[in-house]
C-alpha positions as CSV (number, residue, x, y, z in Angstrom):
1,M,-24.8,207.0,215.4
2,T,-22.7,205.4,212.6
3,T,-19.9,203.3,214.0
4,A,-16.5,203.1,212.4
5,K,-15.8,199.8,210.4
6,P,-12.5,198.0,210.7
7,A,-10.1,199.2,208.0
8,S,-10.1,195.8,206.2
9,L,-13.9,195.8,206.0
10,A,-13.9,199.4,204.8
11,C,-11.5,198.5,202.0
12,L,-13.6,195.4,201.0
13,L,-16.8,197.5,200.8
14,A,-15.1,200.2,198.8
15,L,-13.7,197.6,196.3
16,V,-17.2,196.2,195.8
17,A,-18.5,199.7,195.1
18,G,-15.6,200.5,192.7
19,M,-14.3,203.3,194.9
20,L,-11.0,201.9,196.1
21,T,-9.0,204.9,194.9
22,T,-10.7,207.2,197.4
23,T,-10.9,205.0,200.5
24,I,-9.0,206.0,203.6
25,C,-7.1,202.7,203.5
26,A,-5.1,203.9,200.5
27,R,-4.0,207.2,202.0
28,A,-4.3,209.3,205.2
29,D,-4.6,213.0,205.2
30,I,-5.0,214.8,208.6
31,V,-7.1,217.9,209.3
32,Y,-6.2,219.3,212.8
33,L,-9.0,221.5,214.2
34,S,-8.6,224.6,216.4
35,D,-10.3,222.8,219.3
36,G,-7.4,220.2,219.5
37,T,-9.3,217.4,217.7
38,W,-8.6,216.0,214.3
39,I,-10.0,214.0,211.4
40,K,-7.8,211.4,209.6
41,G,-8.8,210.2,206.2
42,T,-9.0,211.4,202.6
43,I,-9.4,215.1,201.6
44,L,-12.0,215.0,198.8
45,K,-12.1,218.7,198.0
46,E,-10.4,221.9,199.2
47,T,-11.4,225.5,198.4
48,D,-10.2,228.9,199.7
49,S,-12.9,228.7,202.4
50,D,-13.3,225.1,203.4
51,V,-12.1,221.5,203.3
52,E,-14.2,218.3,202.6
53,I,-12.8,215.1,204.2
54,D,-14.0,211.5,204.4
55,G,-12.4,209.7,207.4
56,K,-12.5,209.2,211.1
57,T,-12.3,211.5,214.0
58,N,-9.7,211.1,216.8
59,S,-12.4,209.3,218.8
60,G,-12.9,206.7,216.0
61,I,-16.2,208.0,214.6
62,A,-16.6,207.7,210.8
63,V,-17.5,211.0,209.2
64,R,-17.8,212.8,205.8
65,T,-17.9,216.5,206.4
66,T,-17.0,219.9,205.1
67,I,-15.1,222.1,207.5
68,S,-14.7,225.9,207.4
69,K,-11.0,226.9,207.3
70,G,-11.7,229.2,210.2
71,R,-12.0,226.1,212.3
72,I,-8.8,224.5,211.0
73,A,-5.5,224.7,212.7
74,S,-3.5,222.9,210.0
75,V,-3.8,220.3,207.2
76,I,-1.3,217.5,206.6
77,R,-1.6,215.8,203.3
78,S,-0.2,212.3,202.8
79,E,1.8,210.9,199.9
80,T,-0.1,210.1,196.7
81,P,-1.8,206.8,197.3
82,A,-0.2,203.7,195.9
83,A,-1.9,201.5,193.4
84,D,-4.2,198.8,194.8
85,P,-2.2,195.7,195.4
86,A,-5.2,193.4,194.9
87,K,-5.4,190.5,192.5
88,P,-3.2,191.1,189.5
89,D,-4.6,191.4,186.0
90,P,-3.1,188.7,183.8
91,A,-3.5,190.9,180.7
92,K,-1.2,193.5,182.2
93,P,2.6,193.1,182.8
94,D,3.7,192.5,186.3
95,A,5.0,195.9,187.5
96,S,7.1,194.2,190.1
97,K,9.3,192.6,187.3
98,P,11.7,194.7,185.2
99,D,10.6,195.4,181.5
100,A,13.6,194.9,179.3
101,T,11.9,197.0,176.6
102,K,11.9,200.1,178.8
103,P,14.6,202.1,180.5
104,D,14.9,201.6,184.3
105,A,12.4,203.7,186.3
106,P,13.8,205.8,189.1
107,K,13.8,203.8,192.3
108,E,13.4,206.8,194.7
109,K,10.2,208.7,195.0
110,E,10.1,212.2,193.7
111,K,11.0,214.7,196.4
112,E,8.2,216.8,197.9
113,K,7.9,220.4,197.1
114,F,10.4,222.4,199.1
115,V,8.8,224.2,202.1
116,G,11.8,225.5,204.0
117,D,14.7,224.5,206.2
118,F,13.5,225.6,209.7
119,V,10.3,226.4,211.5
120,V,10.0,229.0,214.3
121,I,7.9,228.2,217.3
122,P,7.3,231.2,219.6
123,L,7.0,230.4,223.3
124,E,5.7,233.7,224.7
125,G,4.0,234.3,228.0
126,T,3.3,231.9,230.9
127,F,3.7,228.1,230.6
128,G,0.3,226.5,231.3
129,V,-1.5,229.7,230.7
130,D,-0.3,231.1,227.4
131,I,1.9,228.2,226.3
132,Y,0.4,224.7,226.0
133,P,2.1,221.5,225.0
134,K,-0.4,220.7,222.2
135,G,0.7,223.6,220.1
136,V,4.3,222.5,220.3
137,E,3.3,218.9,219.4
138,L,1.3,220.0,216.4
139,A,4.2,222.2,215.1
140,L,6.9,219.5,215.7
141,D,4.8,216.8,213.9
142,Q,4.1,219.0,211.0
143,A,7.8,219.8,210.7
144,I,8.6,216.1,210.6
145,H,5.9,215.5,208.0
146,K,7.2,218.3,205.8
147,G,10.8,217.0,206.0
148,I,12.0,220.1,208.0
149,K,15.0,219.2,210.2
150,H,15.4,222.4,212.3
151,V,13.2,223.9,214.9
152,V,13.8,227.4,216.4
153,F,12.2,228.2,219.8
154,K,11.8,231.9,220.4
155,L,11.7,232.2,224.2
156,D,10.1,235.2,225.9
157,S,8.7,233.8,229.2
158,G,9.0,234.4,232.9
159,G,8.2,230.7,233.5
160,G,5.0,229.3,234.8
161,Q,3.7,225.8,235.5
162,V,6.3,223.1,235.5
163,W,4.0,220.3,234.2
164,A,3.6,222.3,230.9
165,A,7.3,222.9,230.5
166,D,8.2,219.3,231.4
167,T,5.6,217.9,228.9
168,I,7.0,220.0,226.1
169,A,10.5,218.9,227.0
170,K,9.4,215.2,226.8
171,M,7.7,215.9,223.4
172,M,11.0,217.3,222.2
173,K,13.0,214.3,223.4
174,D,10.6,211.9,221.8
175,R,11.3,213.5,218.4
176,E,15.0,214.3,218.8
177,S,16.1,211.7,216.3
178,K,14.3,213.5,213.6
179,L,14.7,217.2,214.6
180,K,17.4,219.5,215.8
181,Y,16.4,222.2,218.3
182,H,17.7,225.7,218.6
183,A,16.8,228.3,221.3
184,V,16.7,232.0,220.9
185,V,16.5,233.6,224.3
186,K,14.9,237.0,225.0
187,K,13.7,236.0,228.4
188,A,14.0,232.4,229.7
189,I,13.2,232.4,233.4
190,S,12.1,229.5,235.7
191,A,10.3,226.7,233.8
192,T,11.5,228.1,230.5
193,I,14.9,226.5,231.0
194,W,13.3,223.1,230.4
195,V,13.2,224.0,226.8
196,V,16.6,225.7,226.7
197,V,18.5,222.7,228.0
198,G,16.7,220.5,225.5
199,C,18.2,222.4,222.6
200,N,21.2,221.6,220.5
201,S,22.3,225.3,220.3
202,V,21.4,228.4,222.2
203,A,21.5,232.1,221.1
204,A,20.5,235.2,223.0
205,T,19.5,238.7,222.0
206,P,21.0,241.7,223.7
207,G,19.3,242.5,227.0
208,S,18.1,238.9,227.5
209,T,18.1,236.9,230.7
210,L,18.3,233.2,231.6
211,G,17.9,231.3,234.9
212,G,16.1,231.8,238.2
213,A,14.3,228.5,238.3
214,V,13.3,227.7,241.9
215,M,10.4,225.3,241.5
216,F,9.0,225.2,245.1
217,T,8.8,228.0,247.7
218,E,10.2,227.6,251.1
219,N,8.3,228.0,254.3
220,G,10.3,227.3,257.5
221,D,7.2,227.7,259.7
222,T,5.4,224.7,258.2
223,G,8.4,222.5,257.8
224,A,8.0,222.7,254.0
225,K,11.5,224.0,253.6
226,E,13.1,220.5,253.7
227,V,10.4,219.1,251.5
228,D,10.8,221.9,248.9
229,G,14.5,221.5,249.0
230,K,14.2,217.7,248.3
231,F,11.9,218.2,245.3
232,N,14.1,221.0,243.9
233,S,17.2,218.7,244.2
234,I,15.5,215.8,242.4
235,I,14.3,218.1,239.6
236,A,17.6,219.8,239.4
237,A,19.4,216.5,239.1
238,E,17.2,215.3,236.3
239,L,17.4,218.5,234.3
240,S,21.2,218.9,234.8
241,A,21.7,215.4,233.5
242,S,19.7,216.2,230.4
243,A,21.5,219.4,229.9
244,E,25.0,217.8,230.3
245,A,24.1,215.2,227.6
246,R,23.7,218.1,225.2
247,G,26.8,219.9,226.1
248,F,25.1,222.4,228.4
249,S,26.7,223.1,231.8
250,A,25.2,220.9,234.5
251,E,26.7,223.1,237.2
252,L,24.9,226.1,235.7
253,V,21.6,224.4,235.7
254,R,21.9,223.3,239.3
255,S,22.9,226.8,240.4
256,M,19.8,228.2,238.5
257,M,17.5,225.9,240.5
258,L,19.2,225.4,243.9
259,P,19.9,228.6,246.0
260,D,22.5,226.8,248.1
261,R,24.7,225.9,245.1
262,K,27.8,228.0,244.5
263,L,28.9,228.9,241.0
264,I,32.3,230.2,240.0
265,A,33.6,230.9,236.5
266,Y,37.4,230.7,235.8
267,K,39.3,231.7,232.7
268,K,42.0,229.8,230.8
269,V,43.6,230.6,227.5
270,G,42.7,228.2,224.8
271,K,42.9,228.2,220.9
272,D,40.1,228.7,218.4
273,S,39.7,226.7,215.2
274,A,42.4,228.8,213.5
275,G,44.8,228.2,216.3
276,K,44.6,231.7,217.7
277,P,44.6,232.2,221.4
278,V,41.1,232.8,223.0
279,D,39.7,233.1,226.5
280,V,37.9,229.9,227.5
281,W,35.7,230.1,230.6
282,T,34.6,227.2,232.7
283,L,31.7,227.1,235.1
284,A,32.2,225.1,238.3
285,E,30.9,224.8,241.8
286,S,34.5,225.1,243.2
287,L,37.9,225.9,241.8
288,P,40.3,223.0,240.9
289,A,43.1,222.6,243.4
290,D,45.8,222.9,240.7
291,L,44.6,226.2,239.3
292,P,47.3,228.8,239.1
293,P,46.9,231.5,241.8
294,D,46.7,234.3,239.2
295,T,43.8,232.8,237.4
296,V,41.0,235.2,236.6
297,T,37.7,234.2,238.3
298,D,34.1,235.5,238.6
299,N,31.9,234.6,241.6
300,L,28.4,234.1,240.2
301,S,26.8,232.7,243.3
302,D,27.9,232.4,246.9
303,G,25.3,229.8,247.7
304,H,22.5,232.1,248.9
305,R,20.6,232.8,245.7
306,V,19.8,231.2,242.4
307,V,21.7,232.3,239.4
308,T,20.3,234.4,236.6
309,L,22.6,235.3,233.7
310,T,22.4,238.5,231.6
311,S,23.0,238.4,227.8
312,E,26.6,239.7,228.2
313,Q,27.3,236.9,230.8
314,M,25.9,234.3,228.4
315,Y,28.1,235.5,225.6
316,K,31.2,235.8,227.9
317,Y,30.9,232.3,229.4
318,G,30.0,230.6,226.2
319,V,26.4,229.7,227.3
320,A,24.9,231.3,224.2
321,K,25.8,232.8,220.9
322,R,25.2,236.5,220.2
323,L,22.1,237.2,218.0
324,A,21.9,240.8,217.1
325,K,18.5,240.5,215.6
326,D,16.2,237.6,214.9
327,S,16.1,238.1,211.1
328,E,15.7,235.1,208.8
329,E,19.3,235.3,207.8
330,E,20.6,235.3,211.4
331,L,18.3,232.5,212.4
332,A,19.4,230.5,209.3
333,T,23.0,231.0,210.4
334,L,22.1,229.8,213.9
335,V,20.7,226.6,212.6
336,G,23.6,225.9,210.3
337,D,23.6,227.8,207.0
338,P,22.9,231.5,206.1
339,K,21.2,230.3,202.9
340,F,18.6,228.3,204.8
341,K,15.0,229.5,204.5
342,S,12.1,229.7,206.9
343,A,9.2,227.3,206.4
344,G,6.6,230.0,207.3
345,D,4.5,230.7,210.3
346,F,2.9,227.3,210.9
347,G,4.7,227.1,214.2
348,A,3.0,230.3,215.5
349,Q,-0.3,229.2,214.1
350,S,-0.1,225.8,215.8
351,M,0.6,227.6,219.2
352,K,-2.3,230.0,218.6
353,Q,-4.8,227.3,217.5
354,A,-4.1,225.0,220.4
355,L,-4.4,227.8,223.0
356,G,-8.2,228.0,223.0
357,A,-8.9,224.3,223.2
358,S,-6.3,223.8,225.9
359,R,-7.5,226.7,228.1
360,A,-11.1,225.5,227.7
361,F,-10.3,222.0,228.7
362,T,-8.2,223.0,231.7
363,D,-11.3,224.9,232.9
364,Q,-13.2,221.6,232.6
365,L,-10.6,219.8,234.6
366,N,-10.5,222.4,237.3
367,A,-14.3,222.2,237.5
368,W,-14.2,218.4,237.7
369,A,-11.6,218.4,240.5
370,K,-13.6,221.0,242.4
371,G,-16.6,218.8,242.0
372,V,-14.7,215.8,243.4
373,V,-13.7,217.8,246.5
374,T,-17.2,219.1,247.0
375,A,-18.7,215.6,246.6
376,D,-16.1,214.1,249.0
377,N,-17.0,216.7,251.7
378,D,-20.7,216.2,251.2
379,M,-20.2,212.4,251.5
380,N,-18.3,212.7,254.7
381,K,-21.0,215.1,256.2
382,A,-23.8,212.7,255.2
383,V,-22.1,209.7,256.8
384,A,-21.4,211.8,260.0
385,A,-25.1,212.7,260.1
386,D,-26.0,209.0,260.5
387,D,-28.6,209.1,257.7
388,V,-28.3,206.1,255.6
389,D,-30.4,207.2,252.6
390,L,-28.7,210.6,252.6
391,A,-25.3,208.9,252.8
392,I,-26.0,206.5,250.0
393,G,-27.1,209.4,247.7
394,A,-23.9,211.3,248.6
395,V,-21.6,208.3,247.9
396,D,-23.3,207.7,244.6
397,R,-22.7,211.3,243.6
398,F,-19.1,211.1,244.7
399,L,-18.5,207.9,242.6
400,T,-20.3,209.4,239.6
401,Q,-18.0,212.5,239.7
402,L,-14.9,210.4,240.1
403,K,-15.7,208.1,237.3
404,R,-16.0,210.9,234.8
405,V,-12.2,210.8,234.8
406,G,-12.2,208.2,231.9
407,S,-13.4,210.5,229.2
408,L,-11.4,213.4,230.7
409,R,-8.2,211.4,230.6
410,N,-8.9,210.5,226.9
411,R,-9.3,214.2,226.0
412,A,-6.4,215.2,228.2
413,K,-4.1,212.7,226.3
414,E,-5.2,214.2,223.0
415,L,-4.3,217.7,224.2
416,G,-1.0,216.8,226.0
417,L,-2.6,217.6,229.4
418,L,-2.3,214.3,231.3
419,S,0.1,215.9,233.7
420,Y,-2.2,218.8,234.5
421,P,-2.3,219.1,238.3
422,A,-6.1,219.0,238.7
423,L,-6.1,215.6,236.9
424,K,-2.9,214.2,238.2
425,N,-3.2,215.1,241.9
426,I,-6.5,213.3,242.5
427,D,-6.1,209.6,243.3
428,V,-9.2,208.4,241.5
429,E,-8.5,204.7,241.9
430,T,-8.2,205.0,245.7
431,G,-11.2,207.3,245.9
432,V,-13.4,204.8,243.9
433,K,-12.3,201.9,246.1
434,K,-13.1,204.0,249.2
435,G,-16.5,205.0,247.9
436,E,-17.5,201.5,246.7
437,E,-16.5,199.9,250.1
438,L,-18.5,202.5,251.9
439,L,-21.5,202.0,249.6
440,I,-21.6,198.3,250.4
441,K,-21.6,199.0,254.1
442,L,-24.3,201.6,253.8
443,K,-26.6,199.3,251.7
444,K,-26.0,196.5,254.2
445,A,-27.0,198.9,257.0
446,K,-30.1,199.8,255.2
447,R,-31.2,196.2,254.7
448,E,-30.7,195.6,258.4
449,Q,-32.8,198.7,259.2
450,G,-35.6,197.2,257.0
451,R,-35.7,194.0,259.0
452,R,-36.3,195.8,262.3
């Protein structure tokens, strides 16, 4: 197998061969594949059916290959490569010094071709089953590369696995200095609210719903009720703090997650930007002591159920703006200007292309975790059987299965799956330590048997 050369050596070899203008050191295009991997380097040729690229895979292997566009999720092209800053030619003027005989050249680079003002990323189905973090990551990074400032999440989900929603929320936060997020709610239940509270603005279509986010079930017979309540409280505190930082009601978030939290809405008369009187609703866990007795109030939760809001309630309490239909013009108005244009469907394509690779790899992780449990059980049975050779073989298989985690973690990192339960919930380091200590004892026991 050809190993990748260090970048500096690759540049030197290319210079000797007279090919510096095409080396990957001068520019870096990226071809993202539908299986979640990518190749970074120089695109040499592109046709309607395929792309030829010279570069390195995400695992560091040097390749020059032609890829069918049916296997490609997206392509990101770099800026035009800069001239080689190698040894200057004395016969040529120094480009770094001004030429008095010529007018000043523009100092700013020419703007890239306009691609649009916002991208739509549909989050439809179940988190961790239909919605995976890698698709969101690909779409966000493409938006940044293309100079797009606004991202619209179309939410139609009954929730799903918290690890997936939480990973997406962290990806959003990591890029919030470069992007503004907007949520369009059709159905945003349970884990979906992770995305909602991470957005700068929220709109809802008629008939939409938001809330109902209890993360852990309660079981009083097993004593899990107190544990579940503790975990729910911790998550609710973290999420409500994040929501409050973006102007979203922390009280509302807590009441959507904790069944024992009360939520009351009360109305005051305020003024709009034109100075006209308007109703202003406030959401709170209890009414202020100095509130006038004739204040209009709505009791949204008496502390025995989690809160789920209808679209009309979202409009009424100022939780979301009304979006009659998700046309390009209405979405443009939501993000800031009715003249804004959509950047196309690369958001949807990113979600679609990442789906297959993510599902396939979670199947691998589940199989690995099942293999660890099986190997652990077999090891314990072999040790109990008091057969040293059988036990040594079982421990070896257990350790071999555990130590596969290295390559699995690398791939999981690429796909945004490091928090996937099958990978996260197995304490590999403790298991390896346990297995290696047991193996030393068993081998010692075998040596002692040989002396008898």
